[in-house]
N, C-alpha and C positions, 0 to 999 in steps of 0.2 A: 895582580895588580893591575885594574882595570883600566882600560882607555881614558875613560871618562875622568879618571885621576889626575891625567898626569897632559891631556890633550890642551891644544892652544884654543880657544872659542871666537878668535879672530878671525874670520875669513876676509882676504882683499878678493876684491872680485873684478873684473871688467866685462866689457858685451863683447859679443864673437865677431862685432863690427872694428872694434879697434883695429889698432896697426901693434905690432910688436914693440916698437918704440913706448908706445902708450902701456903697455904690459910692462916694460922695462922700469917708467917712470912710476910706476904705481910701487912694485917692487922695493924701490932705490927710495923713496920718500916714507914707505911704511917698512923699511927692515927686516923685508920676509926675501924670502926663496922662491917662492911662485904665486901665482895666482889662481883664483878658479876663474875659467871662463863661459860664462853665461850666456843663456840663448831666450828671448823675451824672459828674463828674470829667475830662469832655469837652469841648473849645473848642467854645461856642455860639456866641459874636458880642463884639463888643469896644465897650464904650463910654467915652466922654470926656469930659472938663467939659465940652465945648458941648454934648454931647449931653445932660448930668445939667440943662443951665441951660434946655435949646429946652425937657424935659419939665416942669419944673417951669412955665416961662412959658405951654406952651401948656395944661396942665391947670391951673392956678391952685390946684394942691395941694399942702400940704406933702411934701417931700422922702420922710419917713420913709410916704406913704399910695401913692406911686409904686412900682409893682414895677420893676427895673432891666430885667427883659425887655423892656418898654414904651419904654426908652431904649436897648436896645443896636441895634446896626445887624450887619450881615454881616461874619462873619469877615475884614478883608483881609489875604490872607496871600503872601508870595515866602519862596522856596529859598534857604536860609543860602549855598550856592554861586553865587549870580547876583550881578553888580557891581552899585556904587551907582549905577551910572548906568541902569541896570535897574530899582533901587527908587523913583530918583526920576522915569520914565518913568512907574511903575505909580501913585506918589502922584499923580501930574499929572491921569493920564486917570480915577482913581479920585476924585481930589480928596478925597485923607485926607493927615493929616500923620505917619501911623504905620502899620506893616505888622508884623504878626506871622509873626517868621521862622520858618519849619517845616523838619523835614528830614522828607522822607514828609509822614504826617498827625501827625506830632507838633512841636508847641510848642517851640523851645528858645531862642528872643530876643521881639526887637521892635527895630526899628528907625524911627527917628524923624527927622522934617527937622533937629532940633537935632543929633541923632547926623553928619547929612550937613554941617551948617554946622560942625560941631568937627574934622571932618575935610577941609575944603575946601583947605587946603597940601598934604596928600596925594596930594587927587586930582589937583589943580594941576600936580603934581612927576610923576604917572604920566602925566598926557597929554603931558606935555612929554620924558618918556622916550620916549612910543611914537611920538610925532612924528620924536623924534631917529633911533629905529630904522629907521622907513620911510624919511627922508631918505637912511641911511646904508647900506639895501638898495634902492633906487633909484638911487642914485649906484653901486652895485655893481656891476663891468666895465664902466666906463664910461673912454674913452681922454681921461686929464686932461693927455696930454704936449703 
């Protein structure tokens, strides 16, 4: 199963000049767990609910006083033509729950751990189909008589 089949194509963004409060407001209003931080219209990073909470805790400042750039992390990306297995492996190795989906250098969506869970049945069926095909081809040409 390919990422492009299950990703969300709605990206919520905020400018790097925004505050953590602005980013939190966008997440709450759009019912998402992260925003892509942009700089002059280009993606520069990602900030999540956890990043916002962490920034507020460590600075002990109001969210409105914390620049979002202080709470953003490197933009974790993956190509839309990769498989869900590749996405889950990247999430595991990078210790993230979200990957921005790109085509070339252009963000086209986001894939989350929730997207993977929501498509678990389809993933299991795909694995069964692959196993059945492998079994068929490994038995091809054997003499069953």
